[in-house]
C-alpha positions as CSV (number, residue, x, y, z in Angstrom):
1,M,-20.9,-4.0,11.7
2,K,-17.5,-5.2,12.6
3,D,-18.3,-8.8,11.7
4,S,-19.8,-7.8,8.4
5,T,-16.8,-5.7,7.7
6,W,-14.5,-8.4,8.5
7,K,-16.4,-10.9,6.3
8,V,-16.4,-8.4,3.4
9,G,-12.5,-7.9,3.9
10,K,-12.0,-11.7,4.0
11,R,-14.1,-12.3,0.8
12,I,-12.2,-9.6,-1.1
13,L,-8.8,-10.9,0.1
14,S,-9.9,-14.4,-1.1
15,Y,-9.7,-13.1,-4.6
16,T,-6.0,-12.4,-4.2
17,K,-5.0,-16.0,-3.4
18,P,-4.4,-17.0,-7.1
19,Y,-1.8,-14.1,-7.1
20,G,0.1,-15.0,-4.0
21,G,3.4,-15.3,-6.0
22,Y,3.1,-11.7,-7.1
23,L,2.4,-10.8,-3.4
24,A,5.4,-12.7,-2.3
25,G,7.5,-11.0,-5.0
26,G,6.3,-7.6,-3.9
27,L,7.2,-8.2,-0.3
28,V,10.8,-9.5,-1.2
29,C,11.2,-6.2,-3.5
30,A,10.0,-4.1,-0.7
31,V,12.4,-5.5,1.7
32,I,15.2,-5.0,-0.5
33,S,14.3,-1.6,-1.6
34,V,13.7,-0.2,1.9
35,L,16.8,-1.7,3.4
36,L,18.8,-0.1,0.6
37,S,17.2,3.3,1.2
38,L,17.9,3.0,4.9
39,W,21.5,2.0,4.1
40,L,21.9,5.3,2.2
41,P,22.0,7.7,5.2
42,V,24.6,5.5,6.7
43,L,26.8,5.8,3.7
44,I,26.2,9.5,3.6
45,G,27.3,9.7,7.3
46,N,30.4,7.6,6.4
47,A,31.2,10.1,3.5
48,V,30.8,13.1,5.9
49,D,33.2,11.5,8.4
50,Q,35.9,11.6,5.8
51,I,35.8,15.4,5.7
52,I,37.9,16.5,8.7
53,G,38.2,20.2,8.0
54,P,39.1,22.7,5.4
55,G,41.4,21.3,2.8
56,Q,41.4,18.0,4.8
57,V,39.2,15.7,2.8
58,R,39.9,12.1,2.2
59,F,38.8,11.8,-1.3
60,S,40.4,8.4,-1.8
61,A,38.0,7.1,1.0
62,I,34.9,9.2,-0.4
63,W,35.0,7.8,-3.9
64,P,34.3,4.1,-3.0
65,I,31.3,5.4,-0.8
66,L,29.9,7.4,-3.6
67,V,30.0,4.3,-5.8
68,K,28.1,2.3,-3.2
69,M,25.7,5.2,-2.8
70,G,24.9,5.3,-6.6
71,A,24.6,1.5,-6.7
72,A,22.2,1.5,-3.7
73,I,20.0,4.3,-5.2
74,G,19.8,2.4,-8.6
75,V,19.0,-1.0,-7.2
76,S,16.5,0.5,-4.5
77,A,14.8,2.3,-7.5
78,L,14.6,-0.9,-9.5
79,F,13.2,-2.9,-6.8
80,S,10.8,-0.2,-5.9
81,W,9.5,-0.3,-9.5
82,M,9.2,-4.1,-9.3
83,M,7.4,-3.9,-6.1
84,T,4.8,-1.4,-7.7
85,A,4.5,-3.8,-10.7
86,C,3.7,-6.8,-8.5
87,T,1.0,-4.8,-6.5
88,N,-0.5,-3.4,-9.6
89,T,-0.8,-6.8,-11.0
90,V,-2.5,-8.1,-8.0
91,S,-4.9,-5.1,-7.6
92,Y,-6.0,-4.9,-11.2
93,R,-6.3,-8.8,-11.7
94,T,-8.3,-9.0,-8.5
95,V,-10.7,-6.3,-9.6
96,K,-11.2,-8.0,-13.0
97,D,-12.1,-11.2,-11.3
98,I,-14.6,-9.4,-9.1
99,R,-16.2,-7.8,-12.0
100,D,-16.2,-11.1,-13.9
101,D,-18.2,-12.7,-11.0
102,A,-20.5,-9.6,-10.8
103,F,-21.3,-9.8,-14.4
104,Q,-21.9,-13.5,-14.3
105,K,-24.2,-13.1,-11.2
106,L,-26.2,-10.4,-13.1
107,S,-26.6,-12.7,-16.0
108,R,-28.1,-15.5,-13.8
109,V,-30.5,-13.5,-11.7
110,P,-34.1,-13.2,-12.7
111,L,-34.8,-9.9,-14.7
112,R,-37.2,-8.7,-11.9
113,A,-34.3,-8.6,-9.5
114,I,-32.6,-6.1,-11.8
115,D,-35.6,-4.1,-12.5
116,G,-36.5,-3.9,-8.9
117,Q,-33.2,-2.0,-8.2
118,S,-31.9,1.3,-9.4
119,H,-29.8,0.7,-12.5
120,G,-27.5,3.6,-11.5
121,D,-26.9,2.0,-8.2
122,L,-25.8,-1.3,-9.9
123,I,-23.5,0.7,-12.2
124,A,-22.0,2.4,-9.3
125,R,-21.3,-0.8,-7.5
126,V,-19.8,-2.6,-10.5
127,V,-17.8,0.2,-11.8
128,T,-17.2,2.9,-9.1
129,D,-16.9,0.7,-6.1
130,T,-14.7,-1.9,-7.7
131,D,-12.4,1.0,-8.8
132,M,-12.2,2.0,-5.1
133,I,-11.4,-1.6,-4.1
134,S,-8.6,-1.6,-6.8
135,D,-7.2,1.7,-5.4
136,G,-7.6,0.4,-1.8
137,L,-5.8,-2.9,-2.5
138,L,-3.0,-1.0,-4.5
139,Q,-2.3,1.5,-1.7
140,G,-2.8,-1.0,1.1
141,F,-0.4,-3.6,-0.2
142,T,2.2,-0.9,-1.2
143,Q,2.1,0.9,2.1
144,L,1.8,-2.3,4.1
145,F,4.9,-3.9,2.7
146,S,7.0,-0.7,2.6
147,G,5.6,0.5,5.9
148,V,6.3,-2.7,7.9
149,V,9.7,-3.2,6.4
150,T,10.6,0.5,7.0
151,I,9.6,0.3,10.7
152,L,11.5,-3.0,11.4
153,G,14.5,-1.9,9.2
154,T,14.7,1.6,11.0
155,L,14.6,-0.1,14.4
156,G,17.4,-2.5,13.4
157,F,19.7,0.4,12.2
158,M,18.8,2.5,15.1
159,L,19.6,-0.2,17.6
160,S,23.0,-0.6,15.9
161,V,23.7,3.1,16.2
162,N,21.9,4.4,19.4
163,V,19.8,2.2,21.7
164,H,18.1,5.1,23.5
165,I,16.8,6.8,20.3
166,A,15.6,3.2,19.3
167,L,13.6,2.9,22.5
168,V,11.9,6.3,21.8
169,V,10.8,5.1,18.5
170,V,9.5,1.8,20.0
171,V,7.5,3.7,22.4
172,L,6.1,6.2,19.9
173,T,5.3,3.8,17.1
174,P,2.4,1.9,18.8
175,L,0.9,5.5,19.6
176,S,1.0,6.3,16.0
177,L,-0.8,3.1,15.1
178,F,-3.4,3.8,17.8
179,V,-4.1,7.3,16.2
180,A,-4.3,5.8,12.8
181,S,-6.6,3.0,13.8
182,F,-8.7,5.6,15.7
183,I,-9.1,7.8,12.5
184,A,-9.9,4.8,10.3
185,R,-12.8,3.6,12.7
186,R,-14.2,7.1,12.8
187,S,-14.0,7.6,9.1
188,H,-15.5,4.4,8.2
189,K,-19.1,5.6,8.8
190,M,-18.5,8.6,6.4
191,F,-17.0,6.3,3.9
192,T,-20.2,4.1,3.9
193,A,-22.5,7.2,3.7
194,Q,-20.3,8.4,0.9
195,S,-20.8,5.1,-1.1
196,S,-24.6,5.2,-0.5
197,A,-24.8,8.8,-1.7
198,R,-22.7,8.1,-4.8
199,G,-25.2,5.2,-5.7
200,E,-28.2,7.4,-5.3
201,I,-26.5,10.3,-7.4
202,T,-25.5,7.9,-10.1
203,G,-29.0,6.4,-10.3
204,V,-30.6,9.8,-10.7
205,V,-28.0,10.8,-13.4
206,E,-28.2,7.4,-15.3
207,E,-32.1,7.2,-15.1
208,M,-33.4,10.8,-15.3
209,V,-30.8,13.2,-16.3
């Protein structure tokens, strides 16, 4: 099961090779966006440090920090949008290529191969399952890029501020990854059963209802 799942994953990822430039662009945009978003709390802390007490606020030092905060927010939002655009392009073009190959395959196979299988199941695989692949690629790339950069960037900022807190994060991060992997492995069987049931239901609706 693991080998077949890995082969399917590699085959799906092979469709993304023509769009490696978009993936690289999305990764660069994710790095810039996340680093700026992580820099924002540091700027907020610097601004708070200029408030000494009642009536003792260094406005001359706060205004430049506010300008930096506004620039960081604007640039971070821009590169976040660009990252989303890159990952959307990769996901939707990949699914288009998969569907094109599927239609070409269906046009070449003997007619008895199509008649011997539920038409509803074929429709579910070509339409619904490819939509799920698109959603999976979109969420996977977006969360992978932003998640990895966020973890590394957070560790870098925390090491520069407090080494002890950074060590706690280093210990807890592998634990969270283990829990996520455990949940993913246990839910894979249910996902497979859901896809099979969806194909049967689609077949009944398409052919009988």
